[in-house]
Every structure is written in structure tokens, then in C-alpha cells.
C-alpha positions as CSV (number, residue, x, y, z in Angstrom):
1,M,-8.1,-14.8,-20.5
2,D,-7.1,-13.1,-23.6
3,K,-3.5,-13.3,-24.8
4,L,-1.5,-10.2,-25.6
5,N,0.1,-10.7,-29.1
6,N,0.0,-14.4,-28.5
7,V,2.1,-14.1,-25.3
8,S,0.3,-15.2,-22.1
9,I,0.9,-12.6,-19.4
10,V,-1.7,-13.5,-16.8
11,D,0.9,-14.6,-14.2
12,K,3.3,-11.7,-14.9
13,C,0.8,-8.9,-15.5
14,I,0.9,-6.2,-12.8
15,G,-2.3,-4.5,-13.9
16,C,-0.7,-1.1,-14.5
17,G,-2.6,-0.4,-17.7
18,L,0.3,1.1,-19.5
19,C,-0.2,-1.1,-22.5
20,A,-3.8,0.2,-22.9
21,F,-2.6,3.8,-22.7
22,L,0.2,3.3,-25.2
23,C,-1.7,1.2,-27.8
24,P,-1.9,3.4,-30.9
25,K,-5.0,1.6,-32.1
26,D,-6.9,1.6,-28.8
27,A,-7.0,-2.2,-29.2
28,I,-6.4,-2.9,-25.5
29,I,-8.7,-2.3,-22.6
30,M,-8.3,-3.4,-18.9
31,K,-10.9,-5.8,-17.8
32,E,-11.7,-7.6,-14.5
33,D,-11.2,-11.3,-14.6
34,L,-14.7,-12.3,-13.5
35,A,-14.0,-16.0,-13.7
36,N,-11.1,-16.1,-11.3
37,D,-9.5,-13.6,-9.0
38,H,-11.2,-10.4,-10.1
39,F,-7.9,-8.5,-10.7
40,I,-7.7,-6.5,-13.9
41,Y,-5.8,-7.7,-17.0
42,P,-5.4,-6.4,-20.5
43,S,-7.9,-7.6,-23.1
44,V,-7.0,-7.3,-26.8
45,N,-9.3,-6.6,-29.6
46,T,-7.6,-8.7,-32.3
47,N,-9.5,-6.9,-35.1
48,R,-7.8,-3.6,-34.1
49,C,-4.4,-4.9,-33.2
50,V,-1.7,-4.4,-35.8
51,S,1.0,-6.3,-33.9
52,C,3.2,-3.2,-33.6
53,G,4.7,-4.6,-30.4
54,I,4.7,-1.4,-28.4
55,C,2.7,-3.0,-25.6
56,L,5.3,-5.7,-25.1
57,K,8.3,-3.4,-25.6
58,K,7.1,-1.0,-22.9
59,C,5.4,-3.6,-20.5
60,P,7.2,-3.5,-17.1
61,A,6.3,-7.2,-16.6
62,T,8.1,-8.4,-19.8
63,C,10.8,-5.8,-20.5
64,L,14.4,-6.2,-19.3
65,P,14.8,-5.3,-15.7
66,N,16.8,-2.4,-14.4
67,E,20.1,-2.8,-12.6
68,K,19.9,-4.7,-9.3
69,V,19.6,-2.7,-6.2
70,D,22.7,-2.2,-4.1
71,L,22.2,-4.3,-1.0
72,Y,24.6,-2.0,0.9
73,A,22.7,1.2,0.0
74,P,22.6,3.5,3.0
75,V,19.6,3.8,5.3
76,Y,18.1,7.0,6.8
77,K,15.5,7.3,9.5
78,Y,12.8,10.0,9.4
79,R,10.0,11.3,11.6
80,F,7.8,14.2,10.6
81,G,8.1,17.0,13.2
82,N,4.5,18.1,13.6
83,K,2.6,15.5,15.7
84,E,-0.8,16.5,14.4
85,S,0.4,16.0,10.9
86,L,2.2,12.8,11.8
87,L,-1.1,11.3,12.9
88,K,-2.3,11.4,9.3
89,S,0.6,9.3,8.0
90,S,1.0,5.6,8.4
91,S,4.4,5.6,10.1
92,G,7.0,8.4,10.2
93,G,5.5,10.6,7.5
94,A,8.4,10.3,5.0
95,F,6.2,10.9,2.0
96,Q,4.6,13.9,3.7
97,G,8.0,15.3,4.5
98,I,9.4,14.9,1.0
99,V,6.5,16.5,-0.7
100,T,6.2,19.4,1.8
101,D,9.9,20.2,1.2
102,L,9.8,20.0,-2.6
103,F,6.4,21.6,-3.3
104,D,6.3,24.9,-5.2
105,E,4.3,26.3,-8.1
106,K,6.2,24.2,-10.6
107,C,5.6,20.9,-8.8
108,V,2.7,18.4,-9.1
109,V,2.3,15.2,-7.1
110,Y,0.7,11.9,-7.9
111,G,-0.3,9.3,-5.4
112,A,-3.0,6.8,-4.2
113,A,-6.1,8.4,-2.8
114,W,-9.6,7.4,-1.8
115,N,-12.4,8.3,-4.2
116,G,-15.3,7.4,-1.9
117,L,-14.4,3.7,-1.2
118,Q,-12.4,3.2,-4.4
119,V,-8.6,3.6,-4.5
120,V,-7.3,5.6,-7.5
121,H,-4.2,7.5,-8.4
122,K,-4.7,11.2,-8.2
123,R,-2.9,14.4,-9.2
124,I,-2.6,17.3,-6.7
125,T,-1.3,20.8,-7.3
126,N,-1.6,22.3,-3.8
127,L,-0.3,21.3,-0.4
128,S,-3.7,21.6,1.0
129,E,-4.7,18.5,-1.0
130,L,-1.7,16.4,0.3
131,E,-3.7,14.8,3.1
132,Q,-5.7,12.8,0.4
133,L,-2.5,11.0,-0.6
134,L,-1.3,10.2,2.9
135,S,-1.7,6.9,4.8
136,S,-1.8,3.3,3.5
137,K,-4.4,2.0,1.1
138,Y,-4.1,-1.8,1.0
139,I,-5.8,-2.1,-2.4
140,Q,-4.3,-1.9,-5.8
141,S,-4.9,1.6,-6.9
142,N,-6.3,2.3,-10.4
143,I,-4.0,4.3,-12.7
144,D,-6.2,5.0,-15.7
145,K,-5.3,6.5,-19.1
146,S,-6.0,10.1,-17.9
147,I,-3.2,9.8,-15.2
148,Y,-0.6,8.6,-17.7
149,K,-1.6,11.4,-20.1
150,S,-1.5,14.0,-17.4
151,I,2.0,12.9,-16.3
152,K,3.2,13.2,-19.9
153,D,1.5,16.6,-20.3
154,D,3.0,17.9,-17.0
155,L,6.5,16.9,-18.1
156,E,6.1,18.5,-21.5
157,S,5.0,21.7,-19.8
158,G,8.2,21.8,-17.8
159,L,6.7,20.9,-14.4
160,F,8.5,18.8,-11.8
161,V,6.6,15.6,-11.2
162,V,6.6,13.6,-7.9
163,F,5.1,10.1,-8.2
164,S,4.4,7.8,-5.4
165,G,3.4,4.1,-5.8
166,T,4.3,0.5,-5.5
167,P,7.5,-0.9,-7.1
168,C,5.7,-2.1,-10.2
169,Q,3.8,1.2,-10.6
170,N,7.1,3.0,-10.5
171,A,8.5,0.7,-13.1
172,A,5.5,1.5,-15.3
173,I,6.1,5.3,-15.0
174,A,9.8,4.9,-15.7
175,S,8.9,2.9,-18.9
176,L,6.4,5.6,-19.9
177,V,8.6,8.6,-19.7
178,G,12.1,7.5,-20.7
179,E,15.5,8.6,-19.4
180,Q,15.4,12.3,-20.4
181,Q,12.1,13.1,-18.7
182,R,13.1,11.2,-15.6
183,K,15.3,14.1,-14.8
184,Q,12.2,16.1,-14.2
185,M,10.8,13.5,-11.8
186,L,11.2,12.1,-8.4
187,L,9.9,8.5,-8.2
188,I,9.0,7.4,-4.6
189,E,8.5,3.8,-3.9
190,I,6.4,2.5,-1.0
191,L,7.7,-0.7,0.5
192,C,5.2,-3.3,-0.7
193,H,4.2,-6.8,0.4
194,G,1.8,-7.3,-2.4
195,V,-1.6,-5.9,-3.5
196,P,-5.2,-7.2,-2.9
197,N,-7.9,-6.0,-5.2
198,Q,-10.8,-3.5,-5.1
199,W,-13.4,-6.2,-5.7
200,G,-12.6,-8.2,-2.6
201,F,-12.6,-5.1,-0.5
202,D,-16.0,-4.1,-1.9
203,R,-17.5,-7.5,-1.0
204,C,-16.3,-7.1,2.6
205,I,-17.8,-3.7,2.8
206,E,-21.1,-5.0,1.6
207,H,-21.1,-7.8,4.2
208,E,-20.0,-5.5,6.9
209,E,-22.9,-3.1,6.1
210,K,-25.3,-5.9,6.6
211,I,-23.9,-6.7,10.1
212,I,-23.8,-3.0,11.3
213,K,-27.1,-2.2,9.5
214,G,-25.7,0.9,8.0
215,K,-23.9,2.5,5.0
216,I,-20.1,2.9,5.2
217,K,-19.0,6.2,3.9
218,E,-15.3,6.4,4.7
219,F,-12.6,3.8,5.4
220,A,-9.0,4.1,6.6
221,F,-6.3,1.5,7.0
222,R,-3.4,2.1,9.4
223,Y,-5.5,4.5,11.5
224,K,-3.5,6.2,14.2
225,I,-5.1,6.8,17.6
226,D,-1.7,8.0,18.9
227,T,1.8,8.2,17.6
228,N,3.1,5.9,20.4
229,I,1.0,2.8,19.9
230,D,0.5,0.1,17.4
231,N,-1.0,1.7,14.3
232,R,-2.3,-1.4,12.5
233,K,-5.9,-0.4,13.0
234,F,-8.7,0.6,10.8
235,K,-11.5,3.2,11.1
236,Y,-14.7,3.4,9.1
237,V,-17.5,5.9,9.3
238,F,-21.1,4.8,8.6
239,E,-24.6,6.1,8.6
240,T,-27.7,4.5,10.0
241,D,-31.1,6.1,10.8
242,S,-29.7,9.5,9.8
243,K,-27.0,9.3,12.4
244,K,-23.3,8.9,11.9
245,Y,-21.0,6.5,13.8
246,S,-17.4,5.5,13.6
247,V,-15.8,2.1,14.3
248,I,-12.1,1.8,15.2
249,G,-10.5,-1.6,15.6
250,D,-7.4,-3.7,15.4
251,F,-6.8,-5.1,11.9
252,Q,-8.0,-8.6,12.9
253,Y,-11.5,-7.4,13.3
254,F,-12.0,-6.5,9.6
255,P,-11.5,-9.7,7.5
256,F,-10.0,-8.0,4.4
257,Y,-7.4,-6.4,6.5
258,K,-6.7,-9.6,8.4
259,Y,-6.3,-11.6,5.2
260,F,-3.9,-8.9,3.8
261,H,-1.6,-9.8,6.7
262,T,-1.7,-13.5,5.7
263,Y,0.0,-12.6,2.4
264,S,-2.7,-14.7,0.7
265,I,-4.9,-12.4,-1.3
266,Y,-2.4,-10.6,-3.5
267,R,-2.1,-10.5,-7.3
268,S,-0.5,-13.5,-8.9
269,S,2.5,-11.4,-10.1
270,C,3.2,-10.3,-6.5
271,Y,4.4,-13.8,-5.6
272,Q,7.0,-13.7,-8.3
273,C,7.7,-10.0,-8.2
274,K,11.0,-9.0,-9.8
275,F,10.8,-5.4,-8.7
276,R,12.2,-6.2,-5.2
277,E,15.7,-6.6,-6.7
278,H,15.3,-4.5,-9.8
279,R,13.9,-1.1,-8.7
280,Y,13.1,1.9,-10.8
281,S,12.5,4.5,-8.2
282,D,14.8,7.2,-6.8
283,I,14.0,6.4,-3.2
284,V,12.2,3.7,-1.2
285,I,10.3,4.6,2.0
286,G,8.4,2.5,4.5
287,D,7.7,1.6,8.1
288,F,11.0,1.1,10.0
289,W,10.0,-2.3,11.4
290,G,12.8,-3.5,13.7
291,A,13.8,0.1,14.6
292,N,13.5,-0.9,18.3
293,K,16.0,-3.7,17.8
294,L,18.3,-2.2,15.2
295,L,18.3,1.4,16.6
296,N,17.1,0.8,20.1
297,Y,14.3,3.1,19.2
298,Q,11.6,3.2,21.8
299,N,8.6,4.0,19.5
300,P,8.8,2.0,16.2
301,W,5.2,3.0,15.3
302,S,6.0,6.5,14.1
303,I,9.3,6.2,12.3
304,S,10.0,5.7,8.6
305,F,13.1,4.6,6.8
306,M,14.4,6.1,3.6
307,V,16.7,4.1,1.2
308,P,18.0,6.2,-1.7
309,L,18.6,4.4,-4.9
310,T,19.8,7.2,-7.1
311,H,21.8,10.4,-6.7
312,K,18.5,12.4,-6.7
313,G,17.1,10.1,-4.0
314,K,20.3,10.5,-1.9
315,M,20.0,14.3,-2.1
316,V,16.5,14.0,-0.7
317,A,17.5,11.6,2.1
318,N,20.5,13.7,3.1
319,K,18.5,16.8,3.4
320,L,15.5,15.4,5.3
321,G,16.5,12.2,7.0
322,E,19.1,11.2,9.5
323,A,21.7,8.6,8.4
324,V,22.0,5.5,10.5
325,N,24.8,3.0,10.7
326,L,22.8,0.4,8.7
327,S,22.5,-0.7,5.1
328,L,19.6,-2.0,3.1
329,I,20.5,-5.6,3.8
330,D,20.4,-4.9,7.6
331,V,16.9,-3.4,7.3
332,A,15.7,-6.2,5.0
333,Q,16.3,-8.7,7.8
334,E,13.5,-7.1,9.8
335,N,11.5,-6.0,6.7
336,E,11.4,-9.3,4.7
337,S,9.3,-8.0,1.9
338,F,12.0,-5.6,0.9
339,L,14.0,-8.3,-0.9
340,K,11.9,-11.5,-0.7
341,N,8.6,-12.5,-2.2
342,R,6.2,-13.8,0.4
343,D,4.5,-17.1,0.2
344,P,0.7,-17.2,0.8
345,D,-0.7,-19.1,3.7
346,E,-2.6,-22.0,2.1
347,K,-5.4,-21.8,4.8
348,Y,-6.5,-18.4,3.4
349,M,-6.2,-18.8,-0.4
350,D,-9.9,-19.4,-1.0
351,F,-10.8,-15.9,-0.1
352,Y,-11.7,-14.6,-3.6
353,K,-13.7,-17.8,-4.3
354,R,-15.8,-17.6,-1.1
355,I,-16.0,-14.0,-0.2
356,T,-19.3,-13.5,-2.1
357,D,-20.9,-15.8,0.6
358,F,-22.2,-13.7,3.5
359,N,-22.1,-16.8,5.8
360,F,-18.4,-17.2,5.0
361,Y,-17.8,-13.6,5.9
362,K,-19.6,-14.0,9.2
363,K,-17.5,-17.1,9.9
364,I,-14.1,-15.3,9.4
365,R,-15.2,-12.1,11.1
366,I,-14.0,-12.0,14.7
367,S,-16.7,-11.2,17.2
368,P,-15.6,-8.1,19.1
369,T,-17.6,-9.1,22.2
370,K,-16.2,-12.6,22.2
371,K,-12.6,-11.4,21.6
372,K,-12.8,-8.8,24.4
373,T,-14.1,-11.5,26.8
374,E,-11.2,-13.8,25.9
375,V,-8.7,-11.0,26.4
376,M,-10.2,-10.0,29.7
377,I,-9.9,-13.6,31.0
378,K,-6.3,-13.9,29.8
379,N,-5.4,-10.6,31.5
380,V,-6.9,-11.7,34.8
381,V,-4.7,-14.9,34.7
382,K,-1.6,-12.8,33.8
383,A,-2.3,-10.3,36.6
384,C,-2.6,-13.1,39.1
385,I,0.7,-14.6,38.0
386,N,2.3,-11.1,38.2
387,I,1.0,-10.7,41.8
388,F,1.5,-14.1,43.2
389,S,4.8,-14.9,41.5
390,P,7.0,-11.9,42.4
391,K,10.2,-13.6,41.2
392,H,8.6,-14.4,37.8
393,K,9.3,-12.0,35.0
394,K,6.4,-9.7,34.6
395,I,4.0,-10.6,31.8
396,S,2.6,-7.9,29.6
397,L,-1.2,-7.6,29.5
398,T,-2.9,-8.3,26.1
399,K,-4.5,-5.3,24.5
400,T,-7.3,-5.2,22.0
401,T,-9.2,-2.3,20.4
402,Y,-12.7,-2.3,19.0
403,K,-15.0,0.6,19.7
404,R,-18.1,2.0,18.1
405,Q,-19.1,5.5,18.9
406,K,-21.0,8.5,17.6
407,Y,-19.0,10.2,14.9
408,K,-17.9,13.7,15.7
């Protein structure tokens, strides 16, 4: 890899592209590391570089961190009121609620959106476009130069800017705009485990298309069938023989999604992320894992938490959320990625090296038919135990979802 002003940043680089945008000589471009993990990193044209140091001074990965987050920051719970709209959000719809409340003619919103099967950051100016920014996209979104320029232009025009992204992306935006313009912004941080890359997802899509003998047109992580059941499912829509079908399944049935949950396919910097303790956003939102235990909440699949980090964030949380008798440190016990970097599972760390091999993909792809048979057998055994051992504590039946049907 190239070195940025003689300082190796491969392990620290978060891939935000801020250096490429700020370089006054256009000496930096973001390039995919074709030889290793296929994440993007800055590449410097040394003939153009004048060693001005702006890239290093503004780089979120190398600049001094912000103040440490308050471990005893208050926690709020949130659930969007409209059930139909709630189905479009990953958990409780906190982002949807915040934007809906703030939006007016002087507000613009930036967030991750699908562009076909690519994940990019996008600007919206109307609430009718908000659905594009909802739900989880477990791929590092591309923030290109045009987005950084647009944010600067919006702020200079006097617009109020809402930005949603990962902790490191929020750090990049905070570094871009400075303290004065931060007053015109609300930075929303999505609780983040780590980010896989677009290249790995693309390879899985290509392999999946060979198996289903069709062309995948749409994909959704965290697809909700209902607000009351486990929402860690996916849905994709594909075409074959001029007909459209959809596939809905538990995350284990799509290898990229399965590997995401092993914490093993993230960017190198994710395993040493400093933005879990040093955060730059106004408010952190995420799935309220552990709400059933911490709050005795019966349906943890459709509830979000809000943790305000600034006065502005607290105003938002006070207006929209419901305060609970918990602090950040309590919630972090059930949501480990809040404060701790996750360690990869060694069994899965060869993903990016082997995923080009179709046979490898077939090997790690769970057969829906085989899995359903295994679950059926297990449930027969469990049902027999429940019937013939009345004094035994009832055993819950195992559930699995994978269905292919005509797309409506």
C-alpha cells in the first residue's frame, strides 16, 4: 500500500475519504486494495503532493480524539408510533422519528442508501425520500467527494444538516465542518459492530445468482416480517425467465450476513476502533438488545435506545424518547459493541481470500431444505418431551425462515 506523507495508515484508516476531498492538489484518490482485503484506502500521487499536512491534520484516524463519552449518560427508549412505518426500520425507528420531527424546508438529511446493490451516502430534501435511508446496510457506505462538498455548501447556505452514519463517519464530518458549523448540524451515530466491504457482498451476490439462476435486483438486511418477531432476516428480489421472485430468510442462509455476525469480515481499523470511547456525534441510536431483561420489555425486536452525548442530543431525546432508569454503562452490558472492540472468530477470517471461489461459497451456504429437515426433526423430539414429560419445563420449538415466492 502507499504511504500517506510517509506515515503508514493501513491499520488505522477508516476509509472515509476525507483526505481525498480536502487535498488542495488532488494528490489523493481512494483505491481498493486489490491484493489484500479489498477495502478502500488513500493512494497518494507523490508528484502532486506538496506535504502541506492537511490530510494528516484533519484525518479522524490520526488526529487527537474527542473527550471520552460519559459512561453514565442517560438512556432513552423509543418506538415509532405508526406500525406500517415501523416495519421499514431495523428496530424501533429512532432515526425515522428524529428526522420526521426535525424536517422542514430548511433541513437536509444525509444517510446510507442503496443505489442498486451498492451502498452509498445520499442527500435527501423531502420526507417522501426518507424510506431510502431507513433500515440497516451491513456494508461500509461510500461517502464520495460530492457528499462532503454538498454538506459544506448546505451549511454555507444556512440549511440545517442532519447526518447519520457510523462512529468514524461522524468523526470525519465533525473534522470537516469545525465547531462553528456544528451548531447547524445534528450528528446521529448508529451503534456499530464494524463494517464489511462492498466487494465481499458483490461476490456473494454473484454466487447466489448462479445458485438461483436469476439476477438479484434488490436486497435488504434486517427485513421485518412483523414487528413482534426476530428481525435478523434478509430479503432479496430476483428476476428469472421474465418473472420476479422474492426470497426471505434468516441471516444464516446468506453467507455474507452470517459472516457479519461472526465479527470476522470487518475493516482492520474496526478491531482497534477508538470511536467507541471517543465519540463525535450528538446522539447514539441502536437496537435495544437486552430490553427484555433490563426493562422487562416483551418485544425487544421493535425498540430502539437513544443515548444523548451533547445538549442538542439531549433535547432530541427528551422530546421524542422516554427516559429509563438506566445509564450507558448498563446498556453496554447487553450491547457489547457500544464500548468494546470485538475480536474476530479465527474460523472465519479467510472469507475475503476465498470468497471468489464458487465452491467455497456453496460450502458455507446453508441448504434451506437440509436445515428445515433438521429443525423439523428437532421439533418432533421437543414436542414428544413436552407431551410425555409433563413435569419437565416446556421446551420452546425451534423456528427457521426461508421462503421463495412470486414477487408481488
